[in-house]
Steps between C-alpha positions, in 0.01 A plus 500: 500500500495115521813327361470191306563181726793391292670843546453470876649150514804604301546826721475287817732244351757778427485645840546152649809442295639827596437443862649141475798641327538767771484233770767291333730805465443599855601141613809508291669739737739617231467675163559351160700354345457283813193287497291294762334197351216361725597188686213478749380693794783394732806593270601821331780456246700800382687423179774750403748260329686571180436882508866623513428676825810670651336515849186360675181651394286728716249286687156647587356521862171323460305353792406160348583162665651173355639202676790473240666784314730393210736768362688398184781755412727246338691561168538875534815722535450590868831587668394610849192454714470802715352569842116462528477375142212278593356666803166597335438129444444466882152636437402163344556326842603184335623214716725359220708715271720354220748725328687394186791737419713238316675580176571857552820700568451551867817575710335664790195448724456796740465428867130588490414378162220271632384731779129440555479152373790341685270273696307358202777416239514118460687473172782718362673425172826689424653257257726637220588840632813690603505449879856467643375460849174370671299821569432565871136579420427139441579434870191709574254274326344320806289245290729426207472142387646494155824681377669474167839672483661299210709663224613800709877558544476406870822381673356464849192503710402737778490339845237741633273465199520126492448491888182722471332298220613162628186446707256535217689421175392161348662525156817678377656497153887597510792512248831442666713531189691796637532370848861402614359300802172340597275763658442382865217763522276241309494313832317781659193397293342275773166449318646434159302235300640549142853602414578574124854579417591584141878447519742358755874583411660301777683167480343373809228589766537454864272254677323776705403741213131399543510524876198665683264393224592143425178390679279741307634514134289294289644606150857569405591614137856566386510577132867506433803386683788454265769421742320261759630147442263321738158558647572688821439316834288801602231379250477179688431679828173656381256297708166601344614571136234402252634662160870507408633634181886494431529604137794589289761362739740413224793410728324215694717195505310177589711261682451113494218516758315824493479869415335522834786329675457717821132409527518220760148542616202462268277804445142378468360840478636573141248439227648701199857505388662679186845438398494671150784568267757366752714279255401191694606183316366263768146470633509646850408296817236762578232230553699345773586824679162641455262206512178720485585645161199536281660740234850469362621734220836408328469664173801639300756249647717246345315187613522183282383240742327429833657254728241269672688547828393865501134406503379387846209252534144664505628841411224773526627690189207635289664739250867460341637743262792382277468748220814578313724225613686235293288183527501277201251264631250467794698383806389160648508655851211727397259219575592515864310829520166334557313819618611727214227690335684748276819442304677753282757369270511766230811592304704174555640258246240217536438322166267206614248415763506117575237270676673507845580870522205616700343181634558604881345845447146383564386847629648701220260769377716733271799410289695762321740373217514793273820579315637149513604325165250217569441279200348196663240432777420129562154377509500429871697799606205641712332176608529578869421870474127497519497841674695669223287797377759741347771393249725732331683359203548828308836560308569133479588302176191272498359412176178375604269510817627215735251229559596505879290805556175313409502298830508827715149532641542831642697683234363838437791706399733390217753707311687374192574847338816614324672159498546233235286493184187320614319415182138433516441206290340160527814364650372621832183258470604341829349810652144434365383351810622775724262770626716807427208730600582442855816701467364841561844684423649329199778700340643417163449525133556255212818535314338437161203734543370780730258265675534449876614144592215454724249601232654255260486216749142569587377551130731406208663191675147337522507471118828304487473128447 
């Protein structure tokens, strides 16, 4: 009997879907509730997060190949990882295996937990578990490059483990909150490029704490050091450092000359510096110590002014973040930052923008002034800022659109939301000659109607005398 063509097509389609589904399930290597979303022919991803597993799932032995295998077991209730837990995954023959076991309750990793895949694991995340010592099985991972062991009740590091992974590890995340002394085992990581420390509980650091990788470390991040009163000399000895973040150093005391008083030699490799939430009340001399700085982040401090002496001639700074400080006006020294492209001044106490405030910032492209009590912007405030394309004036106290923005030839993003009551009336007739349509992202509504301010300027304002 001949079947209708439509019936045949539907039948073939259903068979294809079943086969396709079978292949996907086969690739997943583990039964539901885990899943394996497709990420391309070179990567297999196994997602088993948020399933309240008490142990690792049973993986299937399937002879398929992928360059990269991502195993996501985070946010479960796993307490132990037993011998051979991942052995069947050796059938994938992946050259790179990433395993996320963070945010569980792991207190034990068995000696052979990673048997069969020890030579392929590049990334291992164990953050937020119950490890009291560094599992010896980690020392068997011959190609490990990334290790996160933050938020575990560790009090020391294993010499043998750190020694074994020291020739391959590039990045490590540590939490030293429960340590009584600095772990010298960190010095065994000879190839370390990035060191991220969540908490430092010591009053000082010896000058040799970064010894053995001071010529390889390009990024140092310390997120909390309540007891340190100065930037350690050890930081100044990092010869190729490019990124430095020293945040939440509440005890730093700046002397008359510098918070980097031990840095007698300039470090020209550093391009990005964060000193966030450090209770700084004086602008640091970072631009002198690190003359190649392009990005400086000083948000959440107590800065009120910038001394012109702290800004060297021809500074290379491109981005400056001064959010959540105590500025009441734009510092005159700001005009010395002639290469600045992005300036963040949100959440300060600035009430007025005057003619001379930004005259030196001829390369400025983005200016963020949100959450300031600004009531006045002079007509010529942006006369030298021809490159300015983004201007954030949201949450200000402005009563009208400032005339100063009409002379910005490249302005495409303007935000005046949620601030003062900008009434759309003929009182803004001074904007009639302005081509507001060039602003592609114009945020803000009229206070006296539901009309967008941009629409008012482009349509209703044309009828004003």
